[in-house]
C-alpha positions in Angstrom: 18.6 -100.8 98.1 21.8 -102.1 97.8 24.3 -100.3 99.1 27.5 -101.9 97.5 26.1 -99.7 94.8 24.9 -97.2 96.3 28.0 -96.1 97.8 30.6 -96.7 94.7 27.9 -93.9 93.2 27.9 -91.4 96.0 32.0 -91.4 96.3 32.2 -91.1 92.7 29.6 -87.6 93.0 31.8 -86.4 95.6 35.0 -87.0 93.5 33.9 -84.8 90.6 31.8 -82.3 93.2 35.3 -82.3 94.9 37.5 -81.9 91.8 35.7 -79.3 90.2 35.6 -76.9 93.5 39.5 -77.8 93.7 40.0 -76.4 89.6 37.7 -73.5 90.2 39.8 -72.5 93.2 43.4 -73.8 91.8 42.8 -71.5 88.5 41.1 -68.7 89.8 44.5 -67.3 90.4 46.1 -67.8 87.3 44.7 -66.4 85.1 47.9 -63.9 84.7 49.9 -66.6 84.1 47.4 -68.1 81.5 48.0 -64.6 79.7 50.8 -65.0 79.4 50.8 -68.3 77.5 47.7 -66.4 75.3 50.7 -63.4 74.3 53.3 -66.3 74.0 51.2 -68.4 71.8 50.6 -65.7 69.3 53.8 -63.8 69.3 55.4 -68.1 67.8 52.3 -67.3 65.2 53.9 -64.8 64.4 57.3 -65.4 63.7 56.2 -68.7 62.1 54.3 -67.1 59.6 57.0 -64.6 58.8 59.9 -67.7 58.5 57.3 -69.4 56.6 57.1 -65.8 53.9 60.5 -65.6 54.5 61.7 -69.4 53.4 58.9 -69.0 50.1 60.4 -66.0 48.7 64.1 -67.4 49.9 62.9 -70.6 47.3 61.6 -68.1 44.6 65.4 -66.9 44.7 66.9 -70.1 44.5 64.9 -71.1 42.0 65.4 -68.0 39.7 68.9 -68.3 40.8 69.1 -72.2 39.0 66.8 -71.2 36.3 69.3 -68.5 35.4 72.0 -70.6 36.0 70.7 -72.9 33.4 69.9 -70.5 30.6 74.1 -69.3 31.3 75.0 -72.7 29.5 78.3 -72.2 28.1 78.1 -73.4 23.9 80.2 -76.1 22.8 81.7 -74.8 19.7 82.5 -78.4 17.3 85.0 -76.7 15.1 87.7 -75.3 18.0 87.5 -78.8 19.6 88.1 -80.2 16.4 90.8 -77.6 15.3 92.4 -77.9 18.4 92.6 -81.9 18.8 92.4 -82.4 15.3 89.2 -84.8 15.4 86.2 -84.5 15.9 84.3 -84.0 19.1 80.8 -84.9 20.5 79.3 -82.3 22.8 79.4 -83.6 26.2 81.7 -86.8 25.3 82.9 -87.8 29.2 86.4 -90.0 26.8 87.7 -86.9 26.1 88.6 -86.4 29.8 92.2 -88.5 30.3 91.5 -91.2 32.0 88.1 -92.6 31.6 87.3 -94.8 28.5 84.1 -96.3 26.9 83.2 -97.9 29.9 84.5 -95.6 32.4 81.6 -93.3 30.7 79.3 -95.9 30.4 79.8 -96.3 34.5 79.0 -92.5 35.0 76.1 -92.4 32.7 74.2 -94.8 35.3 74.9 -92.7 37.7 74.0 -89.8 36.4 77.3 -88.1 35.3 75.9 -87.3 31.9 77.0 -83.9 30.8 81.0 -82.5 31.2 79.3 -79.8 33.3 77.7 -82.9 35.9 82.0 -84.4 35.8 83.5 -80.7 36.7 80.7 -80.6 39.9 81.3 -84.0 41.1 84.2 -84.5 43.4 87.1 -86.8 43.7 85.8 -88.5 46.3 82.3 -89.6 44.3 83.5 -90.3 41.2 86.5 -92.7 43.6 82.8 -94.2 44.5 81.6 -94.4 41.5 84.2 -96.4 40.5 84.8 -98.4 43.6 81.1 -99.8 43.3 82.1 -102.0 40.4 84.9 -103.5 42.4 88.1 -103.5 41.5 87.7 -103.6 37.9 88.6 -100.2 37.9 91.3 -99.8 41.3 94.1 -98.4 38.8 91.8 -95.5 37.5 92.7 -92.3 38.8 89.8 -89.4 38.9 91.6 -86.9 40.4 91.9 -84.6 37.5 88.8 -84.9 35.7 86.5 -82.5 37.4 89.4 -79.8 36.3 89.7 -81.8 32.6 85.9 -81.9 32.1 85.1 -78.7 33.2 88.0 -76.6 30.6 86.3 -79.3 28.1 82.9 -77.5 29.4 84.1 -74.4 29.3 85.2 -74.7 25.3 89.0 -74.0 26.9 90.5 -76.8 24.7 93.9 -75.4 24.3 94.3 -75.2 27.7 92.5 -78.8 28.2 95.7 -80.2 25.4 98.7 -78.8 27.1 97.2 -80.1 30.0 96.6 -83.6 28.9 99.7 -83.2 27.6 101.4 -83.2 30.7 99.2 -86.1 32.4 100.1 -90.3 32.1 96.6 -91.6 32.0 94.6 -89.1 33.3 97.2 -88.5 36.7 99.5 -86.1 38.1 
C-alpha cells in the first residue's frame, strides 16, 4: 500500500467531516438572523415591484402628455404673416428669424432644428455650439434673440415679431 496516497485521502475526509460539523454547529444558532434577512429581502422585492408599477404609470402619463402637447400644435396662418411682413412666409422657414440666413438654416437643419418650435426650445448656448461647430465661419453671428424670435413666429405673433425685429440689428439687441 502506498502511504503517499492514503495520507492525503484520510486528511481530506477528516477535513470534510470537520467542515460539515462546524458548519452545522455555527449555522444552527443563526436561524433568526437568516429569517430576518429573508424578511428584508421580501420587503425589498415588494418595494421594487411598487416602484416598477409607479414608473410604468409615470411613463404612460408622460407619453399621454407628450401626445397631447404634440396635438396642441399652433396652426400656421400664412395670410396673417403675409399681411404683416408684406411677403409670403413659408411655415417653419428659419430665415424669418433676423440673423439667420440660408447657410445657418442649413446648418441648423443638419443638427435637427427644423421648425420654429425646435428653435424656440433650443438654448442660446446650444445655438452658439452649433455655430462654433463650423469653425470661424459663423463667428460674427449672435444667437441671443433667435429662440425668442422663433417662439413668436411659432405662436403666430407676427406683429410683435416685426416690431421687435425693427429694433434689432442683424438679430442683435
